[in-house]
Backbone as a chain_set.jsonl record, in Angstrom:
{"seq": "MSNNNKPDFEAFEKKIGYTFKNKELLFEALSHSSFANENKRQRHSNERLEFLGDSVLSIIVSRYLFDHFKHLPEGELTKIRASLVCEKALFEFSRKIDLGSFILLGRGEENSGGRERPSIVSDAFEAVIAAVYLDGGMEAAKPYVLGFMPEDIDSKKGSTLNDYKTILQEIIQKNPEEKVEYVLKEQSGPDHDKAFVVQVCLNSNVIGEGRGHSKKQAEQMAAKEALELMGYDTQ", "coords": {"N": [[62.585, 11.082, -40.439], [61.594, 9.19, -37.685], [58.733, 7.639, -36.928], [58.463, 7.044, -34.353], [59.82, 8.931, -32.75], [60.145, 11.941, -31.093], [59.615, 14.996, -33.251], [62.022, 16.927, -34.856], [62.323, 19.215, -32.899], [63.569, 21.788, -32.502], [64.591, 22.389, -34.657], [62.247, 22.754, -36.261], [61.249, 25.062, -34.958], [63.121, 26.898, -35.663], [62.56, 27.177, -38.363], [60.032, 28.364, -38.35], [60.336, 30.586, -36.806], [59.605, 30.883, -34.234], [60.039, 30.07, -30.747], [58.811, 27.814, -28.616], [57.393, 27.792, -25.496], [55.95, 25.989, -24.181], [56.394, 22.945, -25.195], [54.736, 20.6, -25.276], [52.46, 21.411, -26.436], [53.308, 22.028, -29.331], [54.084, 19.568, -29.781], [51.552, 18.174, -29.893], [50.147, 19.701, -31.696], [51.596, 18.688, -33.999], [50.75, 16.124, -34.399], [49.105, 13.939, -35.931], [45.867, 12.191, -36.338], [46.146, 9.515, -36.986], [48.525, 8.738, -35.891], [48.078, 9.379, -33.198], [45.954, 7.524, -32.662], [47.471, 5.071, -32.576], [48.962, 5.452, -30.663], [47.699, 5.536, -28.07], [47.71, 5.889, -25.327], [49.199, 8.037, -24.52], [48.84, 10.302, -26.368], [47.124, 12.922, -27.99], [45.397, 13.844, -30.796], [45.903, 16.386, -33.423], [43.438, 17.467, -34.065], [41.627, 18.965, -32.27], [43.152, 21.418, -31.953], [43.578, 22.291, -34.677], [41.004, 22.896, -35.226], [40.783, 25.41, -33.512], [42.794, 26.855, -34.461], [42.094, 27.51, -37.174], [40.136, 29.425, -36.562], [41.582, 31.154, -35.471], [43.403, 32.111, -37.534], [41.612, 32.962, -39.445], [40.645, 35.467, -38.272], [43.38, 36.936, -38.021], [43.961, 37.321, -40.789], [41.773, 38.371, -41.678], [41.861, 40.706, -40.294], [44.025, 42.022, -41.468], [43.623, 42.174, -44.041], [41.291, 44.283, -43.87], [42.753, 46.298, -43.0], [44.604, 46.742, -45.024], [43.219, 46.875, -47.55], [41.542, 49.06, -47.879], [39.874, 50.23, -49.716], [38.193, 48.295, -50.681], [34.954, 46.699, -50.783], [32.977, 44.557, -48.522], [32.275, 42.18, -49.562], [34.184, 41.626, -51.393], [36.577, 41.589, -49.981], [35.658, 39.293, -48.633], [36.043, 37.458, -50.609], [38.863, 37.304, -51.174], [39.97, 36.729, -48.894], [39.077, 34.166, -48.563], [40.514, 32.949, -50.549], [43.16, 32.971, -49.532], [42.94, 31.304, -47.129], [42.248, 28.866, -47.931], [42.246, 25.38, -48.267], [44.033, 24.658, -50.392], [45.753, 26.964, -50.542], [47.036, 27.047, -47.994], [48.329, 24.426, -47.7], [50.103, 25.118, -49.897], [51.488, 27.276, -48.317], [52.543, 25.583, -46.261], [54.443, 24.176, -47.402], [56.51, 25.724, -47.69], [57.667, 25.995, -45.379], [58.508, 23.254, -45.014], [56.553, 21.517, -43.644], [55.232, 19.076, -43.807], [57.296, 17.008, -43.358], [57.384, 17.128, -40.883], [55.54, 16.292, -39.514], [53.622, 13.803, -37.569], [52.863, 10.596, -38.098], [50.538, 7.903, -38.363], [51.476, 4.442, -39.187], [50.095, 3.384, -41.44], [49.281, 5.639, -42.711], [51.667, 6.879, -43.099], [52.859, 5.314, -44.754], [51.225, 5.566, -47.067], [51.838, 7.755, -48.016], [50.981, 10.228, -46.822], [52.243, 12.341, -45.98], [52.397, 14.312, -48.002], [49.715, 15.081, -48.64], [47.402, 17.144, -48.988], [45.258, 17.723, -47.404], [45.728, 16.617, -44.805], [48.2, 18.257, -44.365], [47.578, 21.003, -44.59], [45.756, 20.74, -42.252], [47.519, 20.422, -40.283], [49.005, 22.743, -40.358], [47.227, 24.713, -39.454], [46.795, 23.766, -36.989], [49.101, 24.255, -36.025], [49.255, 26.929, -35.741], [47.127, 27.34, -33.895], [48.568, 26.413, -31.615], [50.872, 28.192, -31.388], [49.404, 30.562, -31.03], [48.192, 29.811, -28.587], [50.272, 29.301, -26.601], [51.798, 31.696, -27.078], [49.889, 33.846, -27.332], [47.96, 36.192, -29.032], [49.754, 38.092, -30.353], [52.05, 36.639, -30.888], [50.931, 35.004, -32.631], [50.075, 36.542, -34.933], [52.673, 37.54, -36.45], [53.627, 35.002, -37.057], [51.472, 34.076, -39.171], [51.131, 36.321, -40.884], [53.63, 35.994, -42.146], [53.225, 34.364, -44.057], [51.545, 35.611, -46.093], [51.161, 36.539, -49.401], [52.728, 38.738, -51.143], [51.834, 40.192, -53.497], [48.82, 40.256, -53.336], [45.848, 40.057, -55.023], [42.79, 41.357, -55.694], [41.155, 40.707, -57.697], [41.975, 38.116, -58.104], [41.068, 36.562, -56.132], [38.318, 36.428, -57.004], [37.993, 34.633, -58.806], [37.947, 32.316, -57.863], [36.995, 29.221, -57.043], [35.326, 28.802, -54.588], [32.712, 27.791, -53.345], [31.385, 27.842, -50.943], [31.979, 30.369, -50.041], [30.367, 31.663, -51.978], [27.863, 30.806, -51.917], [26.963, 31.296, -49.149], [26.972, 34.133, -49.478], [24.751, 34.659, -51.209], [22.581, 33.603, -49.496], [22.812, 35.112, -47.354], [21.576, 37.768, -47.911], [19.054, 37.542, -47.242], [18.51, 37.779, -44.43], [16.983, 36.462, -42.372], [17.495, 33.837, -43.055], [19.096, 30.899, -42.505], [22.096, 28.855, -42.728], [23.802, 25.938, -42.544], [26.659, 23.441, -41.992], [26.426, 20.204, -42.036], [27.641, 16.913, -40.581], [27.197, 14.1, -42.176], [28.302, 11.71, -42.391], [31.107, 9.484, -41.656], [33.787, 7.68, -43.041], [36.191, 4.76, -43.74], [39.521, 4.194, -43.622], [42.551, 5.688, -41.674], [44.415, 6.79, -43.307], [42.807, 6.935, -45.656], [40.327, 8.321, -45.477], [36.789, 9.249, -46.108], [34.556, 11.747, -46.245], [30.941, 12.509, -45.825], [28.907, 15.362, -46.244], [26.17, 17.424, -45.284], [24.435, 20.233, -46.424], [22.637, 22.529, -44.992], [19.375, 24.573, -45.196], [17.906, 26.172, -43.175], [17.5, 24.008, -41.626], [16.629, 22.43, -43.451], [17.646, 20.052, -46.006], [19.779, 21.154, -48.75], [21.91, 20.4, -49.955], [24.522, 17.924, -50.981], [27.376, 16.901, -50.081], [30.652, 15.34, -51.067], [34.013, 13.932, -50.113], [37.788, 14.121, -49.257], [38.417, 15.304, -47.207], [36.749, 16.994, -44.539], [36.355, 19.77, -45.215], [36.386, 19.7, -47.973], [34.394, 18.25, -48.767], [32.509, 20.042, -47.496], [32.447, 22.154, -49.58], [31.983, 20.472, -51.555], [29.241, 19.98, -51.054], [28.047, 22.681, -51.009], [28.567, 23.337, -53.42], [26.776, 21.817, -54.925], [24.441, 22.582, -54.114], [24.207, 25.154, -55.011], [24.053, 24.509, -57.591], [21.416, 23.216, -57.85], [20.119, 25.424, -57.215], [20.185, 26.714, -59.252], [22.306, 27.915, -60.129], [25.271, 28.977, -61.744], [28.161, 26.871, -61.707], [30.434, 26.424, -62.776]], "CA": [[62.226, 11.286, -38.807], [61.028, 8.006, -37.335], [57.561, 7.915, -36.295], [58.516, 6.831, -32.877], [60.526, 9.815, -31.913], [59.627, 13.384, -31.435], [59.784, 15.882, -34.113], [63.259, 18.111, -34.242], [61.55, 20.598, -32.416], [64.375, 23.027, -32.475], [64.705, 22.502, -36.391], [61.048, 23.443, -36.61], [61.165, 26.101, -34.479], [63.811, 27.849, -36.162], [61.84, 27.579, -39.672], [58.769, 29.261, -38.22], [60.521, 31.754, -36.022], [58.978, 30.827, -33.034], [60.478, 29.176, -29.875], [57.719, 27.28, -27.839], [57.663, 27.495, -23.749], [55.244, 24.663, -23.827], [56.922, 21.97, -26.213], [53.593, 19.962, -25.691], [51.565, 22.468, -27.691], [53.876, 21.818, -30.612], [53.974, 18.214, -30.261], [50.244, 17.684, -30.099], [49.853, 20.4, -33.13], [52.148, 17.832, -35.057], [50.412, 14.599, -34.047], [47.81, 13.326, -36.769], [44.703, 11.463, -35.83], [46.544, 8.266, -37.168], [49.487, 8.541, -34.744], [47.289, 9.26, -31.883], [44.954, 6.243, -32.592], [48.368, 4.076, -32.503], [49.512, 5.731, -29.285], [46.217, 6.119, -27.281], [48.181, 6.072, -23.938], [50.292, 9.187, -24.534], [48.57, 11.47, -27.433], [45.835, 13.585, -28.53], [45.675, 14.302, -32.354], [45.941, 17.638, -33.609], [42.146, 18.254, -34.254], [41.193, 20.35, -31.681], [43.759, 22.445, -32.402], [43.066, 22.687, -35.909], [39.378, 23.798, -35.006], [40.986, 26.647, -33.051], [43.851, 27.423, -35.454], [41.213, 28.002, -38.425], [39.246, 30.729, -36.24], [42.424, 32.616, -35.3], [43.855, 32.289, -38.957], [40.543, 33.683, -40.016], [40.749, 36.931, -37.299], [44.189, 37.761, -38.559], [43.926, 37.57, -42.023], [40.589, 39.432, -41.785], [42.375, 42.181, -39.735], [44.997, 42.342, -42.626], [42.747, 42.49, -45.209], [40.623, 45.153, -43.596], [43.608, 47.462, -42.918], [45.253, 47.092, -46.159], [42.213, 47.142, -48.715], [40.396, 50.227, -47.506], [38.87, 50.588, -50.819], [37.255, 47.315, -51.106], [33.86, 46.344, -50.224], [32.687, 43.398, -47.816], [32.258, 41.171, -50.561], [35.678, 41.396, -52.287], [37.266, 41.223, -48.933], [35.576, 37.913, -48.184], [36.744, 36.564, -51.638], [40.164, 37.425, -50.816], [40.287, 35.702, -47.213], [38.714, 32.665, -48.897], [41.396, 32.468, -51.544], [44.127, 33.018, -48.497], [42.726, 30.422, -46.267], [41.471, 27.651, -48.452], [43.353, 23.811, -48.197], [45.216, 24.618, -51.415], [46.573, 27.943, -50.452], [47.644, 26.75, -46.695], [49.169, 23.472, -48.443], [51.395, 25.725, -50.43], [52.065, 27.732, -47.077], [53.212, 24.692, -45.391], [55.559, 23.571, -48.036], [57.841, 26.831, -47.53], [58.928, 25.562, -43.801], [58.565, 21.864, -44.903], [55.733, 20.983, -42.492], [54.925, 17.617, -44.053], [58.418, 16.121, -42.893], [57.682, 17.155, -39.327], [54.113, 15.539, -38.886], [53.974, 12.634, -36.811], [51.62, 10.008, -38.771], [50.646, 6.409, -38.221], [52.001, 3.568, -40.026], [49.358, 3.37, -42.585], [49.256, 7.125, -43.191], [53.038, 7.338, -43.438], [53.232, 4.254, -46.077], [50.412, 6.017, -48.234], [52.274, 9.207, -48.56], [50.31, 11.166, -45.942], [53.046, 13.736, -45.755], [52.166, 14.98, -49.19], [48.221, 15.162, -48.634], [47.222, 18.554, -48.711], [44.278, 17.834, -46.394], [46.72, 16.722, -43.5], [49.29, 19.293, -44.091], [46.907, 21.908, -44.179], [44.925, 21.218, -41.019], [48.505, 20.68, -39.36], [49.401, 23.983, -40.412], [46.033, 25.576, -38.781], [47.135, 23.532, -35.567], [50.401, 24.881, -35.66], [48.754, 28.409, -35.741], [46.65, 27.42, -32.406], [49.669, 25.836, -30.755], [51.535, 29.617, -31.072], [48.381, 31.361, -29.872], [48.005, 29.226, -27.002], [51.434, 29.348, -26.241], [52.447, 33.149, -26.862], [49.035, 34.746, -27.576], [47.492, 36.607, -30.595], [50.81, 38.778, -30.893], [52.945, 35.785, -31.442], [50.277, 34.127, -33.966], [50.067, 37.256, -35.596], [53.557, 37.504, -37.31], [53.593, 33.903, -38.021], [50.701, 33.781, -40.072], [51.294, 37.209, -41.909], [54.852, 35.874, -42.944], [52.916, 33.782, -45.256], [51.083, 36.319, -46.775], [51.809, 36.859, -50.376], [53.292, 40.468, -51.397], [50.853, 40.515, -54.365], [47.495, 40.182, -53.199], [44.935, 40.8, -56.179], [41.292, 40.977, -55.271], [40.471, 40.144, -59.075], [42.446, 36.457, -58.156], [39.813, 35.701, -55.28], [37.003, 36.497, -57.271], [37.726, 33.608, -59.731], [38.191, 31.089, -57.089], [35.703, 28.238, -56.975], [34.842, 28.956, -53.37], [31.322, 27.645, -53.403], [30.742, 28.111, -49.581], [31.47, 31.795, -49.879], [29.517, 32.153, -52.846], [26.427, 30.343, -51.284], [26.889, 32.227, -48.018], [26.784, 35.534, -49.915], [23.36, 34.483, -51.731], [21.744, 33.499, -48.537], [23.219, 36.304, -46.404], [20.754, 38.952, -48.629], [17.607, 37.3, -46.454], [18.962, 37.777, -43.114], [16.55, 35.248, -41.323], [17.807, 32.597, -43.575], [20.395, 30.394, -41.552], [23.084, 27.833, -43.544], [24.735, 25.293, -41.75], [27.048, 22.289, -42.551], [26.308, 18.759, -41.152], [28.435, 15.915, -41.321], [26.349, 12.982, -41.981], [28.968, 10.287, -42.809], [32.658, 9.494, -41.822], [34.291, 6.377, -43.428], [37.433, 4.539, -44.145], [41.113, 4.079, -42.575], [43.008, 7.06, -41.393], [45.218, 7.153, -44.506], [42.228, 7.27, -46.838], [39.224, 8.811, -45.075], [35.86, 9.889, -46.691], [33.468, 12.541, -45.764], [29.811, 13.297, -46.574], [28.574, 16.672, -45.643], [24.89, 17.776, -45.991], [24.241, 21.789, -46.186], [20.967, 22.857, -44.797], [19.081, 25.639, -45.094], [16.793, 26.366, -42.036], [17.285, 22.845, -41.14], [16.36, 21.683, -44.779], [18.878, 19.6, -46.979], [19.715, 21.79, -50.044], [22.9, 20.016, -50.95], [25.181, 17.097, -50.153], [29.061, 16.643, -51.103], [31.719, 14.242, -50.659], [35.551, 14.675, -50.234], [38.492, 13.082, -48.572], [38.594, 16.118, -46.049], [35.51, 17.795, -44.389], [36.487, 20.866, -45.871], [36.402, 19.452, -49.382], [33.005, 17.825, -48.688], [31.586, 21.037, -47.317], [32.754, 22.849, -50.64], [31.053, 19.811, -52.941], [27.685, 20.02, -50.512], [27.746, 24.016, -51.486], [28.496, 23.376, -54.921], [25.458, 21.111, -55.336], [23.376, 23.439, -53.647], [24.117, 26.039, -55.945], [23.646, 24.044, -58.816], [20.055, 22.861, -57.589], [19.457, 26.945, -57.308], [20.097, 27.509, -60.809], [23.718, 29.115, -60.323], [26.31, 28.155, -63.209], [29.482, 26.584, -60.787], [31.792, 25.813, -63.743]], "C": [[61.453, 9.834, -38.675], [59.775, 8.451, -36.583], [57.526, 7.684, -34.554], [59.159, 7.616, -32.029], [59.746, 11.03, -32.346], [60.12, 14.037, -32.484], [61.257, 16.596, -33.753], [62.454, 19.246, -34.041], [62.379, 21.591, -33.023], [64.67, 23.46, -34.061], [63.541, 23.468, -36.816], [60.825, 24.693, -36.306], [61.943, 27.19, -35.129], [63.015, 28.266, -37.407], [60.577, 28.546, -39.343], [59.138, 30.278, -37.476], [59.829, 32.18, -34.88], [59.55, 29.846, -32.001], [59.407, 28.909, -28.695], [58.235, 27.418, -26.443], [57.056, 26.256, -23.504], [55.453, 23.618, -25.064], [55.811, 20.748, -26.352], [52.71, 20.075, -26.64], [51.905, 22.089, -29.105], [53.905, 20.321, -30.967], [52.349, 17.835, -30.637], [49.662, 18.461, -31.563], [50.448, 19.53, -34.373], [51.628, 16.348, -35.278], [48.998, 14.529, -34.61], [47.19, 12.458, -35.856], [45.495, 9.811, -36.073], [47.579, 7.817, -36.324], [48.999, 8.558, -33.52], [46.874, 7.954, -31.704], [46.292, 5.154, -32.167], [49.234, 4.303, -31.096], [48.747, 6.326, -28.241], [46.669, 6.757, -26.172], [48.507, 7.717, -23.571], [49.747, 10.596, -25.495], [47.483, 11.8, -27.651], [46.336, 13.732, -29.59], [45.552, 15.709, -32.18], [44.557, 18.168, -34.002], [41.455, 19.053, -33.664], [42.004, 21.57, -32.081], [43.695, 23.143, -33.642], [41.491, 23.397, -35.971], [39.883, 25.128, -34.525], [41.781, 27.412, -34.159], [42.866, 28.257, -36.547], [40.499, 29.494, -37.993], [40.616, 31.744, -36.148], [43.159, 32.788, -36.667], [42.688, 33.122, -39.664], [40.544, 35.401, -39.411], [42.257, 37.431, -38.112], [44.487, 38.05, -39.987], [42.665, 38.634, -42.537], [40.947, 40.792, -41.37], [43.244, 42.693, -41.04], [44.709, 42.721, -43.513], [42.062, 43.93, -45.064], [41.327, 46.622, -43.602], [44.341, 47.706, -43.943], [44.575, 47.362, -47.579], [41.161, 48.1, -48.344], [39.299, 50.306, -48.563], [37.871, 49.58, -51.389], [36.034, 46.922, -50.425], [33.748, 44.998, -49.242], [32.905, 42.148, -48.857], [33.392, 40.417, -51.207], [36.418, 40.997, -51.083], [37.134, 39.578, -48.678], [36.3, 37.116, -49.134], [38.219, 36.25, -51.545], [40.637, 36.582, -49.955], [39.951, 34.491, -47.806], [39.932, 32.135, -49.8], [42.912, 32.237, -50.604], [43.89, 31.984, -47.738], [42.272, 29.039, -46.507], [42.467, 26.364, -48.353], [44.399, 24.258, -49.27], [46.129, 25.893, -51.012], [47.546, 27.659, -48.991], [48.342, 25.54, -46.998], [50.675, 24.26, -48.898], [52.168, 26.803, -49.478], [52.931, 26.698, -46.324], [54.598, 24.057, -46.011], [56.655, 24.385, -48.147], [58.52, 26.493, -45.963], [58.703, 24.133, -43.957], [57.81, 21.036, -44.057], [55.639, 19.535, -42.634], [56.073, 16.8, -43.313], [58.361, 16.267, -41.368], [56.429, 16.383, -38.573], [54.124, 14.092, -38.501], [52.712, 11.744, -37.311], [51.933, 8.482, -38.35], [51.074, 5.607, -39.319], [51.379, 3.507, -41.521], [49.438, 4.693, -43.591], [50.664, 7.364, -43.925], [53.207, 6.451, -44.823], [52.297, 4.742, -47.303], [50.667, 7.381, -48.553], [51.453, 10.352, -47.736], [51.01, 12.616, -45.759], [52.917, 14.764, -46.993], [50.672, 15.379, -49.245], [47.863, 16.443, -48.0], [46.262, 18.668, -47.609], [44.968, 17.662, -44.872], [47.549, 17.327, -43.252], [48.631, 20.56, -43.76], [46.3, 21.858, -42.873], [46.293, 21.198, -39.945], [49.118, 22.054, -39.332], [48.381, 25.165, -39.699], [46.426, 25.138, -37.416], [48.175, 24.205, -35.246], [50.098, 26.489, -34.901], [48.101, 28.267, -34.241], [47.587, 27.449, -31.305], [50.508, 27.245, -30.406], [50.404, 30.342, -30.377], [48.214, 31.012, -28.641], [49.216, 29.605, -26.254], [52.117, 31.085, -25.978], [51.134, 34.237, -27.156], [48.677, 35.232, -29.011], [49.143, 37.486, -31.241], [52.083, 38.087, -31.288], [52.386, 35.064, -32.602], [50.397, 34.882, -34.985], [51.318, 37.351, -37.065], [53.822, 36.372, -38.016], [52.878, 33.669, -39.019], [50.643, 34.749, -41.147], [52.618, 36.948, -42.875], [54.51, 35.103, -44.007], [51.93, 34.289, -46.497], [51.769, 36.922, -48.194], [51.93, 38.37, -50.799], [52.264, 40.978, -52.31], [49.484, 40.109, -54.657], [46.628, 40.855, -54.308], [43.597, 40.348, -55.811], [40.64, 40.253, -56.373], [40.799, 38.472, -58.852], [41.158, 35.745, -57.174], [38.493, 35.812, -55.846], [36.807, 35.343, -58.324], [37.906, 32.242, -59.02], [36.657, 30.214, -56.915], [35.188, 27.703, -55.446], [33.462, 28.773, -53.154], [30.964, 27.879, -51.821], [30.579, 29.547, -49.425], [30.439, 32.387, -50.795], [28.041, 31.909, -52.332], [26.147, 31.298, -50.238], [26.429, 33.644, -48.58], [25.358, 35.817, -50.466], [22.58, 34.499, -50.4], [21.915, 34.741, -47.638], [22.042, 37.492, -47.057], [19.437, 38.672, -47.811], [18.191, 37.056, -44.799], [18.168, 36.675, -41.952], [16.809, 33.945, -41.917], [19.095, 31.784, -42.56], [21.187, 28.954, -42.414], [23.922, 27.221, -42.383], [25.128, 24.05, -42.334], [26.92, 21.206, -41.395], [27.166, 17.392, -41.481], [27.868, 14.691, -40.897], [26.951, 11.682, -42.109], [30.583, 10.473, -42.84], [33.168, 8.005, -42.16], [35.716, 6.195, -43.924], [38.391, 4.433, -43.439], [41.647, 5.556, -42.625], [43.618, 7.613, -42.594], [44.105, 7.544, -45.588], [40.485, 7.133, -46.267], [38.165, 9.441, -45.977], [34.753, 10.571, -46.051], [32.173, 12.992, -46.182], [29.238, 14.218, -45.638], [27.213, 16.932, -46.399], [24.885, 19.527, -45.459], [22.985, 21.842, -45.931], [20.811, 24.166, -44.606], [17.851, 25.914, -44.185], [16.32, 25.083, -41.868], [17.051, 21.814, -42.402], [17.801, 21.231, -45.651], [18.773, 20.417, -47.931], [20.838, 21.236, -50.901], [23.673, 18.918, -50.14], [26.685, 16.71, -51.031], [29.734, 15.447, -50.229], [33.026, 14.628, -50.858], [36.299, 13.875, -49.22], [38.956, 13.848, -47.151], [37.099, 16.701, -45.683], [35.189, 19.085, -44.971], [35.982, 20.829, -47.428], [34.977, 19.031, -49.243], [32.082, 19.009, -48.515], [31.561, 21.742, -48.848], [31.638, 21.824, -51.705], [29.464, 20.178, -52.416], [27.468, 21.469, -51.177], [27.488, 24.333, -52.751], [27.195, 22.839, -55.611], [24.448, 21.983, -54.897], [23.299, 24.916, -54.33], [23.712, 25.904, -57.279], [22.041, 23.703, -58.809], [19.541, 24.346, -57.833], [19.343, 27.396, -58.642], [21.53, 28.439, -61.426], [24.885, 28.066, -61.391], [27.496, 28.053, -62.024], [30.615, 26.503, -61.756], [32.862, 27.24, -63.94]], "O": [[60.744, 9.445, -39.603], [59.736, 9.395, -35.795], [56.69, 8.113, -33.759], [59.238, 7.365, -30.826], [59.043, 11.231, -33.337], [61.256, 13.664, -32.777], [61.607, 16.798, -32.59], [62.02, 20.041, -34.874], [61.97, 22.225, -33.995], [64.906, 24.585, -34.502], [63.639, 24.528, -37.435], [60.303, 25.472, -37.103], [61.481, 28.331, -35.158], [62.764, 29.455, -37.602], [60.241, 29.425, -40.137], [58.24, 31.111, -37.358], [59.512, 33.32, -34.539], [59.558, 28.679, -32.392], [59.195, 29.808, -27.88], [59.42, 27.184, -26.207], [57.548, 25.471, -22.694], [54.546, 23.556, -25.894], [55.872, 19.985, -27.316], [52.264, 19.251, -27.439], [51.046, 21.86, -29.957], [53.788, 19.874, -32.108], [52.077, 17.222, -31.669], [48.9, 17.909, -32.357], [49.967, 19.588, -35.504], [52.024, 15.577, -36.152], [47.977, 14.907, -34.036], [47.711, 12.017, -34.831], [45.302, 8.98, -35.185], [47.621, 6.632, -35.993], [49.455, 7.764, -32.698], [47.291, 7.256, -30.779], [45.97, 4.335, -31.306], [49.997, 3.479, -30.591], [49.024, 7.362, -27.637], [46.3, 7.892, -25.869], [48.131, 8.375, -22.602], [50.206, 11.725, -25.322], [46.626, 10.925, -27.523], [47.561, 13.791, -29.695], [45.201, 16.248, -31.131], [44.511, 19.366, -34.281], [40.7, 19.838, -34.237], [41.478, 22.603, -32.495], [43.743, 24.37, -33.73], [41.083, 24.278, -36.728], [39.413, 26.089, -35.135], [41.386, 28.469, -34.651], [42.925, 29.478, -36.689], [40.328, 30.443, -38.758], [40.671, 32.866, -36.651], [43.557, 33.945, -36.803], [43.025, 33.974, -40.486], [40.446, 36.369, -40.164], [42.129, 38.403, -38.856], [45.228, 38.981, -40.303], [42.659, 39.422, -43.482], [40.512, 41.821, -41.886], [43.014, 43.804, -41.517], [45.339, 43.632, -44.05], [42.202, 44.736, -45.984], [40.853, 47.692, -43.983], [44.845, 48.827, -44.003], [45.14, 47.902, -48.53], [39.969, 47.856, -48.535], [38.095, 50.42, -48.335], [37.005, 49.797, -52.236], [36.211, 46.808, -49.212], [34.773, 44.323, -49.337], [33.779, 41.293, -48.716], [33.564, 39.227, -51.469], [36.964, 39.899, -51.195], [38.066, 38.784, -48.554], [37.068, 36.226, -48.767], [38.709, 35.148, -51.79], [41.563, 35.796, -50.156], [40.717, 33.588, -47.472], [40.264, 30.952, -49.739], [43.71, 31.38, -50.983], [44.986, 31.466, -47.525], [41.978, 28.215, -45.641], [43.662, 26.66, -48.391], [45.594, 24.206, -48.977], [47.335, 25.746, -51.211], [48.708, 28.062, -48.967], [49.364, 25.584, -46.313], [51.825, 24.11, -48.485], [53.302, 27.18, -49.774], [53.993, 27.051, -45.812], [55.545, 23.589, -45.378], [57.705, 23.953, -48.623], [59.665, 26.742, -45.587], [58.685, 23.588, -42.853], [58.25, 19.941, -43.706], [55.93, 18.796, -41.693], [55.676, 15.86, -42.624], [59.142, 15.651, -40.641], [56.377, 15.997, -37.405], [54.686, 13.271, -39.225], [51.588, 12.114, -36.97], [53.017, 7.958, -38.094], [51.034, 6.118, -40.439], [52.044, 3.57, -42.555], [49.599, 4.74, -44.81], [50.804, 7.889, -45.03], [53.664, 6.957, -45.848], [52.568, 4.358, -48.441], [49.914, 8.089, -49.222], [51.404, 11.458, -48.273], [50.477, 13.69, -45.481], [53.324, 15.922, -46.902], [50.471, 16.201, -50.139], [47.982, 16.751, -46.814], [46.367, 19.637, -46.857], [44.76, 18.448, -43.948], [47.991, 17.294, -42.103], [49.005, 21.202, -42.778], [46.272, 22.929, -42.266], [46.222, 21.842, -38.898], [49.7, 22.454, -38.323], [48.755, 26.314, -39.464], [46.438, 26.029, -36.567], [48.21, 24.781, -34.159], [50.575, 26.986, -33.881], [48.521, 29.045, -33.384], [47.546, 28.196, -30.328], [50.809, 27.44, -29.229], [50.516, 30.682, -29.199], [48.101, 31.794, -27.698], [49.069, 30.268, -25.227], [52.717, 31.514, -24.993], [51.405, 35.436, -27.2], [49.104, 34.666, -30.017], [49.505, 37.422, -32.416], [53.013, 38.652, -31.862], [53.11, 34.563, -33.462], [50.764, 34.359, -36.037], [51.036, 37.27, -38.261], [54.157, 36.374, -39.2], [53.416, 33.047, -39.934], [50.228, 34.385, -42.247], [52.763, 37.44, -43.994], [55.306, 35.031, -44.943], [51.618, 33.662, -47.509], [52.754, 37.659, -48.147], [50.931, 39.078, -50.666], [51.765, 42.077, -52.069], [49.017, 39.74, -55.735], [46.684, 42.071, -54.49], [43.298, 39.166, -55.641], [39.781, 39.388, -56.199], [40.037, 37.628, -59.324], [40.51, 34.727, -57.421], [37.543, 35.325, -55.233], [35.674, 35.064, -58.716], [37.995, 31.188, -59.65], [35.529, 30.659, -56.704], [34.78, 26.575, -55.172], [32.92, 29.778, -52.693], [29.78, 28.205, -51.748], [29.586, 30.078, -48.927], [29.763, 33.378, -50.515], [27.179, 32.788, -52.367], [25.198, 32.075, -50.351], [25.479, 34.206, -48.035], [24.798, 36.899, -50.297], [21.888, 35.5, -50.217], [20.883, 35.294, -47.258], [21.698, 38.208, -46.115], [18.689, 39.643, -47.702], [18.141, 35.958, -44.244], [18.69, 36.218, -40.935], [16.377, 32.946, -41.342], [19.93, 32.474, -41.975], [20.427, 28.004, -42.599], [24.548, 27.835, -41.518], [24.342, 23.455, -43.072], [27.22, 21.319, -40.207], [27.264, 16.951, -42.626], [27.908, 14.216, -39.762], [26.296, 10.648, -41.974], [31.236, 11.198, -43.591], [32.828, 7.144, -41.348], [36.383, 7.109, -44.41], [38.095, 4.625, -42.26], [41.273, 6.419, -43.419], [43.401, 8.779, -42.923], [44.406, 8.421, -46.398], [39.676, 6.238, -46.513], [38.65, 10.284, -46.732], [34.019, 9.921, -45.307], [32.199, 13.942, -46.965], [29.082, 13.966, -44.443], [27.015, 16.78, -47.604], [25.256, 19.931, -44.357], [22.186, 21.213, -46.625], [21.635, 24.908, -44.07], [16.746, 25.815, -44.718], [15.12, 24.81, -41.902], [17.261, 20.603, -42.327], [18.771, 21.958, -45.861], [17.597, 20.633, -48.223], [20.919, 21.398, -52.119], [23.596, 18.867, -48.912], [26.904, 16.371, -52.194], [29.44, 14.889, -49.173], [33.297, 15.533, -51.647], [35.737, 13.102, -48.445], [39.606, 13.329, -46.243], [36.31, 16.843, -46.617], [34.046, 19.48, -45.2], [35.334, 21.721, -47.976], [34.274, 19.827, -49.865], [31.049, 19.105, -49.178], [30.417, 21.85, -49.29], [30.745, 22.278, -52.42], [28.605, 20.583, -53.199], [26.572, 21.442, -52.02], [26.684, 25.131, -53.232], [26.681, 23.317, -56.622], [23.442, 21.979, -55.606], [22.358, 25.684, -54.128], [23.197, 26.761, -57.997], [21.43, 23.959, -59.846], [18.594, 24.505, -58.603], [18.583, 28.262, -59.075], [21.773, 29.146, -62.404], [25.083, 26.865, -61.573], [27.773, 29.089, -61.42], [31.765, 26.532, -61.317], [33.911, 27.141, -64.576]]}, "num_chains": 1, "name": "protein.A"}
């Protein structure tokens, strides 16, 4: 597909089983920042939709786990959810609908293999969730998201994941007065090879710092460093 043309909306809609009333929402969801930067007068990137989609995804998955795993405590549910909404899982979900081939990319990102970069594809997956939600409401977004849920969800698999953010949150929340937040300290590099530096703060005090090619990856690395400084084994 040419970068200068709109994606084949009809083919994509068939893949996801949803037809948009407002095609512009889908167009925006598939527009990576590198493409938007090259077409500044006519395009917004999918970053705002990705922000919303992250929350919609979390709500739908949380409700699904709450309803289907009534015997599990909050901690186990949190671990399973983390395994289902992490970048690796979303990238695998995206491959089922060949999402990477529909994303609009800038020339540099296109030439550097952006269609197969997990951070780009997983963010677009969340942006599409938001687009479906805005176009058709929660009842439209729910079957789209649940269509990717594995049939053999296992609570034991979730507990072995290196989801450092969840582990850190579980430790900190034992003290209700404590507050953890992640702060973007630095962002550098071209669109096709960005680098992010994130600090994790406890009550405004920096307790860890991490780097990554996506904000989510950098946050995980910051949480990992914080856990190590606190004496926890992260291996």
